[in-house]
C-alpha positions in Angstrom: -46.5 112.7 -15.1 -45.7 109.7 -17.0 -44.1 109.6 -20.8 -45.1 106.2 -22.0 -44.4 105.0 -25.8 -45.9 102.0 -26.4 -49.7 100.7 -26.6 -49.0 98.1 -23.4 -47.6 101.0 -21.3 -50.6 103.1 -22.0 -53.1 100.2 -21.3 -51.4 99.9 -18.1 -51.4 103.6 -17.2 -55.0 103.6 -17.5 -56.3 100.2 -16.4 -56.4 101.0 -12.6 -58.6 104.1 -13.4 -60.7 102.1 -15.6 -60.9 99.0 -13.0 -62.2 101.6 -10.1 -64.3 103.1 -12.2 -62.7 106.5 -12.7 -63.5 108.8 -15.4 -60.8 109.1 -18.3 -60.3 112.2 -20.5 -58.1 111.8 -23.3 -56.5 115.0 -25.5 -55.6 113.7 -28.5 -52.6 116.2 -30.1 -50.1 116.4 -32.7 -47.7 118.5 -30.4 -45.9 122.0 -31.2 -48.3 122.8 -27.9 -50.0 126.2 -27.9 -52.7 127.9 -25.7 -55.3 126.1 -27.6 -53.6 122.8 -26.6 -53.5 124.0 -23.1 -56.7 124.9 -22.8 -58.0 121.4 -24.0 -55.5 119.6 -21.1 -57.5 122.3 -18.4 -60.8 121.3 -19.3 -59.9 117.4 -19.3 -57.6 117.9 -16.0 -61.5 119.9 -14.5 -63.6 117.1 -15.4 -61.7 113.7 -15.1 -59.9 111.6 -12.9 -57.1 110.4 -15.2 -55.6 112.8 -17.9 -54.1 111.5 -21.3 -52.9 113.5 -23.9 -51.3 111.8 -26.9 -48.5 113.0 -28.8 -48.2 112.0 -32.4 -47.4 113.5 -35.4 -49.6 111.1 -37.6 -48.1 110.3 -41.4 -51.3 109.1 -42.6 -53.1 112.7 -42.6 -50.7 114.2 -44.9 -50.2 114.2 -48.5 -46.7 113.8 -50.0 -46.6 117.5 -50.7 -47.6 118.5 -47.5 -45.2 119.3 -44.2 -44.8 116.0 -42.4 -40.8 116.4 -42.5 -41.1 120.0 -41.4 -43.9 119.8 -38.8 -42.7 121.4 -35.8 -41.9 119.0 -33.0 -40.6 119.7 -29.7 -41.1 117.1 -27.3 -39.2 118.2 -24.1 -41.1 121.2 -24.8 -44.1 119.6 -24.8 -44.1 117.4 -22.1 -43.4 120.2 -19.9 -45.9 121.9 -20.7 -48.2 119.1 -20.6 -46.7 118.5 -16.8 -47.5 121.9 -15.7 -51.1 121.3 -16.8 -51.5 118.3 -14.6 -51.6 115.9 -17.0 -51.1 112.1 -16.1 -49.6 110.4 -18.9 -48.4 111.6 -22.1 -48.2 109.2 -24.6 -45.9 109.5 -27.6 -45.2 106.8 -29.8 -43.4 105.9 -32.9 -45.3 105.7 -36.5 -44.5 102.0 -36.3 -46.2 101.6 -32.7 -49.6 102.9 -34.2 -49.0 101.6 -38.2 -47.4 98.3 -37.4 -45.9 96.5 -40.7 -49.0 95.1 -42.5 -51.4 97.7 -41.4 -54.2 97.7 -44.0 -56.8 99.5 -42.6 -58.7 102.5 -43.5 -62.0 104.4 -41.9 -63.7 106.8 -44.8 -66.7 109.1 -43.5 -68.6 109.8 -46.8 -70.2 113.1 -47.2 -68.7 115.0 -44.2 -64.9 114.4 -46.0 -66.2 115.4 -49.5 -65.7 119.3 -49.3 -63.9 122.1 -47.4 -60.6 120.7 -46.3 -61.5 116.9 -47.4 -61.8 118.2 -51.1 -58.7 121.3 -50.8 -56.4 118.6 -49.1 -57.9 115.1 -50.2 -59.5 112.3 -49.4 -56.7 110.7 -47.2 -56.3 113.8 -44.8 -59.8 113.0 -43.1 -59.2 108.8 -43.6 -55.8 109.4 -41.7 -57.4 111.4 -39.1 -60.7 108.9 -38.5 -58.2 106.0 -38.6 -55.5 107.5 -35.9 -58.4 108.5 -33.8 -60.2 105.9 -34.2 -57.2 103.3 -32.8 -56.5 106.0 -29.9 -60.1 105.6 -28.6 -59.5 101.7 -28.7 -56.2 102.1 -27.0 -57.0 104.4 -24.3 -60.7 103.8 -23.7 -61.5 107.4 -22.4 -64.7 108.4 -21.2 -64.4 111.9 -23.5 -62.4 113.1 -25.8 -61.3 116.7 -26.4 -60.8 118.9 -29.8 -60.4 122.3 -30.5 -63.6 123.9 -32.4 -60.6 125.3 -35.0 -60.8 122.2 -36.7 -64.7 122.1 -37.0 -65.0 119.7 -40.0 -62.6 117.3 -37.7 -65.1 117.2 -35.0 -67.9 116.5 -37.1 -65.8 113.8 -38.6 -64.8 112.2 -35.4 -68.5 112.3 -34.2 -69.9 110.8 -37.1 -67.4 107.8 -36.4 -68.4 107.5 -32.6 -71.9 107.7 -33.8 -71.6 104.8 -36.7 -69.2 102.7 -35.1 -71.0 103.0 -31.7 -67.7 103.7 -29.7 -68.2 104.6 -26.1 -66.7 108.1 -26.4 -68.2 111.4 -25.6 -66.7 114.3 -28.0 -66.4 117.8 -26.2 -65.6 120.4 -28.8 -63.7 123.7 -26.8 -63.7 127.2 -28.2 -61.1 128.3 -30.4 -58.2 130.2 -28.5 -57.0 133.3 -30.5 -53.8 135.5 -30.1 -54.9 139.3 -29.1 -55.1 140.4 -32.5 -57.5 137.3 -33.0 -55.6 135.2 -35.4 -56.6 131.5 -34.2 -53.9 129.8 -32.3 -51.9 126.9 -34.4 -49.3 124.7 -34.6 -48.3 126.1 -38.0 -48.1 130.0 -37.0 -44.8 129.4 -36.4 -44.3 129.2 -40.2 -45.2 133.0 -40.4 -42.7 135.7 -40.6 -43.6 139.3 -39.6 -45.1 140.4 -42.8 -47.2 137.4 -42.9 -48.0 137.2 -39.6 -49.5 140.7 -40.4 -51.6 139.7 -43.1 -53.1 136.5 -41.6 -55.4 138.6 -39.1 -57.3 139.0 -42.2 -59.0 135.7 -41.5 -60.7 136.5 -38.4 -61.2 139.9 -39.7 -63.2 138.5 -42.7 -65.1 136.2 -40.5 -66.1 139.2 -37.4 -67.4 141.1 -40.5 -69.5 138.4 -41.8 -70.7 137.7 -38.4 -71.8 141.2 -37.9 -73.6 141.2 -41.3 -75.3 137.9 -39.7 -75.8 139.5 -36.4 -77.0 142.6 -38.2 -80.1 140.5 -39.8 -78.5 139.4 -43.0 -79.5 136.1 -44.0 -78.2 135.6 -47.3 -75.4 133.3 -47.5 -73.9 134.8 -50.5 -74.2 138.0 -49.1 -72.2 137.4 -46.2 -69.6 135.2 -48.0 -69.3 138.4 -50.1 -68.5 140.5 -47.1 -66.0 138.3 -45.8 -64.4 137.6 -49.5 -63.7 141.6 -49.5 -61.9 141.7 -46.3 -59.7 139.0 -47.5 -59.1 140.6 -51.0 -58.1 143.8 -49.4 -55.7 142.2 -47.3 -54.2 140.5 -51.1 -55.4 136.6 -49.5 -56.9 134.5 -52.0 -58.2 131.7 -50.3 -58.3 128.0 -51.0 -62.2 128.1 -49.9 -64.7 130.4 -47.8 -67.6 128.8 -47.6 -71.2 128.6 -45.5 -72.1 125.1 -44.6 -75.1 123.8 -42.6 -73.0 123.5 -39.0 -74.1 119.5 -38.7 -74.6 118.1 -42.0 -71.8 120.8 -44.3 -74.6 120.5 -47.2 -74.4 124.0 -48.8 -76.9 126.7 -47.5 -78.7 129.3 -49.1 -79.1 131.2 -45.7 -78.3 131.2 -42.3 -82.0 130.4 -41.1 -80.2 127.4 -39.2 -76.9 126.9 -37.3 -74.1 127.9 -40.1 -70.6 127.0 -40.0 -68.2 130.0 -42.2 -65.2 128.2 -42.6 -62.2 129.5 -44.6 -58.9 128.1 -45.5 -55.7 130.0 -47.0 -52.1 130.1 -47.6 -50.5 132.9 -46.1 -46.7 133.1 -46.7 -45.4 129.5 -45.7 -48.4 128.4 -43.6 -51.8 126.9 -44.8 -54.3 128.4 -42.0 -57.8 127.4 -41.1 -60.3 129.4 -39.0 -64.2 129.2 -38.6 -67.3 130.9 -37.1 -70.6 129.3 -36.1 -73.2 131.8 -36.8 -76.2 130.8 -34.6 -79.5 130.8 -35.8 -81.2 132.3 -32.5 -79.3 135.7 -31.4 
């Protein structure tokens, strides 16, 4: 595996594959790898000739009061894990490589970014995501890019950017990877102490309760949401949001007659955590 720092280096690493019409897969990450990231790398490795993983803690998607400075970083560990998964190129640029002096372009996706995490964290968050992902697509020119379903809203935003800007890349959303107790794997789980770690399992239990109600035939969004909120309340968690939204448009729904995203965000201990289930219209 090669670790490269510059745009010129990663382009040179990909050039031969592109010339010979080999398939290139990209896994964009902010590092602090866990099994969720590794599952994306395995999927990319199984389906591509060349696998590029980007490791970049993107400053533009953090607000001033968020955890940019404390976000977990361990490049040596990440590089060893990526190499063990058969990654060909690890692209680990400095911020100034991605955002040089005078950088003045920002990509904003209207509508999809106004709700859920966009409303909770601010419009800057998905503007930062959309801008850096578009840059990565232009730098690497992948055939396929892999994202985790845990960041369901992010996946929808990236897909809209690809559609609206006619970018020649397919977006693959891979299933959420969970701990044995159901907690969705996240780089921010390292912030949880033992008590908060136990409390955090209520997020998935709340989603499971809503899922069970839906699977049992309930379609009223209010009733399903109430069931999930009860689990959170019993665990002492007050969510930033717990909402049911159309799984494609993120518009509010009154019922789950079509595929519905049930998404939650909450602060548990020192961590801000997100999770979701997709309630399928057809069981």
